[in-house]
C-alpha positions in Angstrom: 83.5 142.3 102.6 86.2 140.5 104.7 89.3 139.0 103.0 88.0 135.5 103.5 84.7 136.6 102.1 85.8 137.9 98.8 88.4 135.1 98.3 85.8 132.4 99.0 83.3 134.2 96.8 85.7 134.4 93.9 86.8 130.8 94.2 83.2 129.6 94.3 82.3 131.6 91.2 85.1 130.2 89.1 84.6 126.7 90.5 81.0 126.9 89.4 81.7 127.0 85.7 85.3 126.4 85.1 84.7 124.4 81.9 82.3 127.0 80.5 84.8 129.8 81.3 87.6 127.8 79.5 85.3 127.5 76.5 84.5 131.2 76.4 88.2 132.3 76.6 90.0 129.5 74.7 90.3 131.4 71.4 90.9 135.0 72.7 94.5 135.0 71.7 93.6 134.3 68.1 90.7 136.8 68.3 92.7 139.6 70.0 96.0 140.4 68.1 96.8 143.2 70.7 96.8 140.5 73.4 99.3 138.4 71.4 101.4 141.6 70.9 101.5 142.2 74.7 102.6 138.7 75.4 105.3 138.9 72.8 106.7 142.0 74.4 106.5 140.5 77.8 108.2 137.3 76.7 110.9 139.2 74.9 111.7 141.3 78.0 111.9 138.2 80.1 114.2 136.4 77.7 116.4 139.5 77.3 116.8 139.6 81.1 118.2 136.1 81.1 114.9 134.2 81.6 113.9 132.2 84.7 110.6 131.1 86.3 107.5 133.2 85.5 104.3 132.9 87.5 101.0 133.4 85.8 98.9 134.4 88.9 95.2 133.9 88.4 95.9 131.7 85.4 92.4 130.3 85.0 92.4 127.5 82.5 96.0 128.2 81.5 95.7 129.7 78.0 98.2 132.5 78.7 100.6 130.2 80.7 100.7 127.8 77.8 101.2 130.6 75.2 104.1 132.0 77.1 105.7 128.6 77.2 105.3 128.5 73.4 107.2 131.8 73.3 110.1 130.3 75.2 109.2 131.4 78.7 109.5 129.1 81.7 105.9 129.9 82.8 103.7 128.1 85.3 100.2 128.9 86.5 98.6 129.6 89.9 94.9 129.9 90.5 92.6 130.3 93.4 90.0 127.9 91.9 90.8 124.1 92.2 88.4 123.4 89.3 90.2 125.9 87.1 93.5 124.1 87.9 91.9 120.8 86.9 90.9 122.2 83.6 94.3 123.8 83.0 96.1 120.5 83.7 93.7 118.7 81.4 94.0 121.1 78.5 97.8 121.7 78.9 99.4 118.5 80.0 103.0 118.8 81.0 102.6 122.4 82.2 102.9 123.1 85.9 99.7 124.4 87.5 99.0 124.7 91.2 96.2 126.0 93.5 97.2 129.1 95.4 96.1 132.7 96.3 97.8 135.9 95.3 97.2 137.1 98.8 99.6 134.5 100.1 101.9 133.2 97.4 103.7 130.1 98.4 106.9 131.2 96.5 110.4 131.8 97.8 111.6 135.4 98.1 113.2 136.5 94.8 112.5 133.3 93.1 110.8 134.7 90.0 112.1 136.4 86.9 108.7 137.8 86.2 105.0 137.6 87.3 101.9 138.1 85.3 98.5 139.0 86.7 96.3 139.1 83.6 92.8 140.3 84.6 93.1 138.7 88.0 93.5 141.7 90.2 90.0 142.8 89.1 88.5 140.8 92.0 90.8 142.3 94.6 89.3 145.1 96.8 91.2 148.4 97.0 92.2 147.8 100.6 93.9 144.5 99.7 95.8 145.7 96.6 98.9 147.0 98.6 99.6 143.6 100.3 99.0 141.8 97.1 101.5 144.0 95.2 103.9 143.6 98.2 103.6 139.8 97.8 104.4 140.1 94.1 107.4 142.2 94.8 108.7 139.8 97.4 108.5 136.9 95.0 110.3 138.7 92.2 114.1 138.9 92.0 115.6 142.4 91.7 114.9 143.7 88.3 112.0 141.2 87.8 109.1 142.2 85.6 105.4 142.5 86.6 102.7 142.6 83.9 99.2 143.6 84.9 96.0 143.5 82.9 92.8 145.0 84.3 89.4 146.6 83.4 89.4 150.3 83.1 86.7 152.6 84.5 85.8 154.9 87.3 85.4 153.4 90.8 81.8 152.3 91.3 79.9 149.7 93.2 81.4 146.3 92.3 79.7 144.6 89.4 78.7 140.9 89.3 81.0 139.0 86.9 78.0 137.1 85.5 74.3 137.1 86.3 73.9 133.3 86.1 75.6 130.2 85.1 75.1 128.7 81.6 72.7 126.1 82.9 70.5 128.8 84.6 71.9 128.1 88.1 72.6 131.0 90.3 76.3 132.1 90.5 77.8 133.1 93.8 78.7 136.8 93.6 82.1 137.4 92.0 82.9 141.1 91.9 84.7 142.9 89.1 86.4 146.2 89.9 87.3 148.8 87.4 90.2 151.2 87.9 91.9 154.0 86.2 95.5 153.3 84.9 96.8 156.3 86.9 95.5 154.8 90.1 97.0 151.4 89.4 100.3 153.0 88.4 100.3 154.9 91.7 99.8 151.7 93.6 102.7 150.2 91.8 104.9 153.1 92.6 104.0 152.9 96.3 104.8 149.2 96.2 108.3 149.9 94.9 107.9 149.1 91.3 109.1 151.2 88.4 106.9 151.6 85.2 108.4 150.2 82.0 106.8 152.3 79.1 106.4 150.5 75.8 104.6 151.8 72.7 103.1 148.3 71.9 101.6 148.1 75.4 100.2 151.6 75.1 98.5 150.7 71.8 97.2 147.4 73.1 95.7 149.1 76.2 93.2 150.9 73.9 91.7 147.6 73.0 92.4 145.4 76.0 91.8 147.8 78.9 94.5 148.6 81.4 98.0 147.1 80.6 100.9 148.1 82.8 104.4 146.7 82.7 106.7 147.4 85.7 110.0 146.4 87.1 111.0 145.5 90.7 
């Protein structure tokens, strides 16, 4: 699938049921203590490094963006789906959200203290991962942090994110890709990132899937 193809497909899928998706994920932080633990570690590392802007790339309806702000982080959200951004702005007034793509971040070089891509690289084909990570690195300041969350599994034909919308309408195809943590760690190394081991993140990964923290 071409770059434009998978991006357009992903955007259409999330636009199709942005409100439903927000309803499905709204309470995940309260239902998943390991996710809260990961965000607490991330926020603490950002604050310890002096703080600064943090981009939640693929923010969806903004639940993680808003939580990080509650933890004292200057977070803002970016998402490919205009409808998701509408929902995020409605549910979290006063928080900055903007439409954008991780394949072409409209952020100045070295402008971020940290970047979070929480289960958003799952739609990126393998051959597009390197330029996406290069874009993340470009936007981060030296020493900036990158937190990734992703589904774990062996490479396989892409899976449809959902078979159909809640109202029975057909969803545009939106592919979910599963990767092994070692593969993602290798991509991070090739992109110039250094892994930041943390016992809390390792424990959380058993529940959440792949969780990797790295430093530019």
